[in-house]
N, C-alpha and C positions, 0 to 999 in steps of 0.2 A: 504493500499500500504506499509505504514511504517512497519507494522508488518511482511509483506512478505519480505521486504528488510532486516530487523533485523534477520529474520529466516534464511536468506541466509548468511549474513555477519558475524554474531556471530559464527556460527560453523566453517566458513572459517578462522576467526581470531584465534579461539582456535586451529584448526588443523595445520595452516601454521605458526603461530607465537608463541603462548603460549606453545604448546606441544613440538616443536623443542627446544625452549629455555629451557624448563624444562629438556629435555633429555640431553642437553649440560651441564646444571648445575649438573645433577646427575653424568655425566661422570667426570666432574671436581672434584666433591666431592669424587668420587671413587678413583681418582688419589691422592687426598690430604690425604685420610685416609688409602690408601693402600689396597683397596677392589678389588682384582683381578676379582672376580665374577661379580661385577658391571661393571667394565671396559669391560670385555668380552661381557656382554650383550648389551653394547652401541656402539660396533664397529663391522663392517663387516671386519674381518681381511684379507680375501681374496681380497676384493676391496682395502683395505689400502695398501697391499703389491704391488698390481699391479700399483697403483697410485704413490707410492714412489720409485718403481724400478728405473726410470730414475735418480732420485736424488742420489740414492745409487751408480749407475754406474758412474755418474759424479764425485762424491766424491772419489770413488775408484781410478779414474785416477788422479785427482788433489792431493788428500791427499797422495797417495802412492809416487808420485813424490816429494812432499815437504818433506815427512819423510825420503825418500831415501837420500836427500841432507843433512838433519839434522843428520842422522846416519853417513853419510860419513864424516861430519865435526866434529863428536863427540859430538854434542849438544843434541842428543837423543839416548836412548838405548831401543831397543825392542828385546825381546827374539826371535832369528831367528827361533826357533821351531814353534812359532805362525804363521809364514808366509811361512815356507818351504812347497813346494809341492802344494801351492795354486796359481792358476792363478787369473786373475782379476774377472772372472765370479764366481769362487769358493768363493772369498772374498766377493763379493756382496751377494751371497746366504747365506754365513755364517753370515754376518752382519745383513741381514734381519731376519734370523731365531733367532738371539740373541736379537734383539731389538723389532721386530714386533710381540709381543705376550703380553698377559696381564701382566705377570711378568716382561717382558722386558721393557714395557712402564713405569711400576711403578719404575723400577731401573733408567731409564732415567729421569723420572720426579723428582725423589729424588735428582739427581745429580745437577739439576738446570742449566744445560748447554743448549745452544741454539741447536735447532734441527739440523742445518748443522754440528755442532761440534759432536753431538752424532753419526750422520751417519758416519762422517769421522773417528772417533775413532773405530767404529764398523768394517768398511770395511778394516782398516789397522791392525787390531788385537790389537790396543792400547785401550783396553776397560776398563782399570783401571780407567780412568777419568770419563767416562760417564755411563758405564753399570755394573761395578763391585762393586760399592759401597754398594749395598743392600745385598751382600753376607755376609757382616759383620754386626752383630747386635750391635756393640759397638758404632756406630755413631748414633746420634739422626736423625729421619726423617727430611729431609730438610737441613742437614749439609753437606757441602763439604769442606774438608780440613780446618775445624774449622770455616768456614763461614756459615752464615744463608742463606738458599735458598731465592733468590730474587724473589718475586712475581711480575708478570707483570699484572697490572690492566687492564681489558678489559671493555670498555664501548661502547656505540653506536658510539662515535667519532672514535673508532678504526675500525669500519666496513665501508669499502670503496665501497663495492658493494654487493647487495643482489638481487639474481636473482632466479626466479622460473624456473627451467630447465625442469620440467615435471609435470604431475598431482600429483606426490608424491616425488618430489626431489627439493631440495633448494641448491643453491651455495652461499657461503659467502666468500668474499675477505676481509682479515684482515691485517692491518698495526700495528705492535707493538707500533710504535710512532704515537699517534693520530694526531699530527700536520703534519705528512708526507702524501703525496698523493701516495707514493710508496707502493704497496701491497707486504707483506712478505709471506703470505700463503693464499691459497684458499682451503676451506673445502667444501665438498659436503655431505649433509644429505639426506637420503632417508628413506621412510616409509617402513620398512620390518618387517614381523612377528609380526605385531600389535604394533610397536613402531618406533620412529625416531632414526636412527642410523647413525653414521659416516661411510661413505663408501669410501671416497676419500680425500686425503690430498696432495696438490701440493705446492712445494716451488716455489715462483714466483721470481726467481733470475734474476737480470739484466733487469727488466722491468722499 
């Protein structure tokens, strides 16, 4: 009986725990070393774009209003050519195209900025902060305006919820602050094409 139980539990543990964890580790390593091919292989970008579209739309509304005030008060300068002729939908699409690609994610990762800030900069055309850094090879990987990129350690304490959402999909709710009960991001992994891949990422704002 024990042999039968182990014959069932061990493969399930490998498939639903070890394998997804290793895929996430490989994705993280790909981001750290700047391996665009590895990042591309670990993410379903169509699903990622669909899941993050609402966040881009929200940031387009909020950040555009904030930056309009700053520009009017002379506290921020943005090249008008970067925004001319673009409505809110255009800015969302442009921002998503710039960020949600293997190279775009590498640029955003190197910037060290928080995900909401990366999105806000992308949809307002102010991409010097978050997504334009990798265009220059003069700065070392991980450096932003002379500062070293701050790593956010993730441990089991950061995982606030782990749910099996289907026979081949897992949802993980994460808080950047392990002591907080507030979720910051919810990621969904799915088994596609013979591997576990990131298929969805939602910002849990205001929960």
